[in-house]
N, C-alpha and C positions, 0 to 999 in steps of 0.2 A: 087560405092561399087563393082559392078560387074567387072569394069575395073581393080581394085586392085586385086580381087580374081583371075582373069585370067592373071595377070601379065602385064597389059597395064598401067603402072604407069604414063607415059606421058599423056595419054588420061585422066586419073583420075585428074591430076593436072589442065588440061585445063577446065574440067567440074567443078572442085571446084571453079575456078575463076568466071565462068558464074553463078554458083549457088549463090555465095556470093553477086554478083551484084544484082541479082534478089531478094534475101532475103532483102537486104537494101531497095530496091524499095517497096516491100510489107510492110515492117515495117514502112517506112515513110508514106505510103498512108493509112494504115488501123489500126495502133496501137495507142491506147490511153495511153500515158505515165502516166496520172493522176490516172488511175484505173487498168492498166495492162490488158485491154481487147482489143481484135480485134473485130471491128464492133459490139460493145456492147455484144459480145458473143451470138449473135442471131443464133439460130439453129446450135449450136456447132461450131461457127466460131473459138473460141479459140483452139478447138481440131485440126483444120487444121494447125494453126500456130505452135502449140506444135509439131505436127507430123513432121514438117520440121525444127524444132530447133529454132523457133522464140518465142518472148515474154520475160517475166522476171519471177521472183519468184512468182509473183501474178497470172500470167496467168493460170497455172495449178490449183492453189488453187481456183481461181474464177470458173473455169470449174467444178471442183469437187463439190464445195459447191452449185453451181447452180443446178446440177443434183441430189444431195442429197436432196435439198429442193423440187425440182420439183417432183422427184420420178418416172419419166418416160421419155422416149425419146420425143423430140420435133424436131427431125431431119429427114432428108431425107435419101436416100440410102447411100450416101457417108459418111456423118457425123455420122450416126448410127454405121457404121464400125469403124470409127476413134475414136469416143468417147469411145467405148467399148474397143478397143485395148489400148488406152492410159491409161484408168483406170487399166486394167490388168498389163500393163507394169510398171506403177508407184506404184504397190502394193495395189491398192484399189479394190481388187477382190470382196469383198462383195458388194460394190456399183455396180460394173459391173454386178454381178449376180442379184442384185435387179432390175436393169434396164431390164435385159434379161428375168426375170420372172414376171415382172409387169403384173397385170391382169386388167389393164384399157384399154381404147380405143387405146392407142399407145403402145401396148405391145404384145410380142409374146405369152405370156401365155393367153391373151385374145383371140387370134386367136384359140389356142389349145382348150381352154374351150368351144369355140363355134363350134367345130367340124373340124377345119382346120387340114389337114394332110400335107399341103404344104405351101409354103410362098405365100403371096398375093402381088399384085403389089403396093398397097397403104396400109397405116395403117387402113384407113377407109374401111372395107370390103364391105360396101354397094356401095362404089364408084369404087371398083376394077373392071376392065375389065377382069383381069386374076387372078384366084385363084391358079395358078400354075406358079409362076413367081419368078425368082431368085433375084429380086431387093434387098431384105433385107437379103439375104442368106450369105453374107460375114462373118457374126459373127459366123457361124457354125465352122469355122477354129479355133476359140478361145476355143471351147469346148475341142478340142484335144490339142492345143498348151498351154493353160493356165490351164484349169481344170484338164485334164489328165497329162499335163506337158510334152508332147512329142515335143521336139524341137531340133534344130541343134545348135551346139556350134557356137559362134560368128565367123564371117569371114570364114565360111565353106559353102559348097553347096552340094546338092544331098543327104542329110541325111547320108553322110559317117561318120560323127562324131556326135553322138547323145548326147543330154543332157536331162535327165528325171528329171523334177522339178515341180511336181504338186503344185498348189496353195492351201494352206489350207484355207478352208472357213467354216463358221459356218452353212451354209445352208445344207451341205451334210455330211452324216456320212461315206458313201462309194461311190466309183465311179469306173467304169472299162470301158475299151474300147480298140479298136485297130485301127491302121492306116496303110494303105498300102503306103510304100515308094519305091523308086527305088532300095533300098537295101533289100527289103522284108517287112514282116509285123512286126510292133512294137505293143506289147500289154502291157497295164498297168493295 
């Protein structure tokens, strides 16, 4: 993607071939055609595949219905980020917010309700060595990108071409915020 943005079309084509080969290998090794899941969707496995363009029409629906039923994250630092981003990207913002605001053991709201003002290293606060650790912090970007809707137009870089498109959700009546970009402050 970056190669195309900066005009290196030949490099992009070379990488596209390598990516296609690797995707086929991943699909062959880990995808269950009978149910549309990667590695039984354990700890967000489907989200990783969806994120790189793998799976079929069932794969995303399996991920979405699994987290809707579960009601909280069962993921580590990488899949928490990817599950949340995929839900927002595919228009399931309310489910993403439900996961983000879950008040159970594996939830950010649980941390907040118990006095946390920073991110912990593990979901289980008693196990955490660090209570000021960015391990689960990647999801903060989605508060700006999806809830406030501050984003870049596709195939652009450096916030030179903005797109403001907040996601409407039933959980919030109003929301406001700002973000510093290379082009200056953007407020919504």
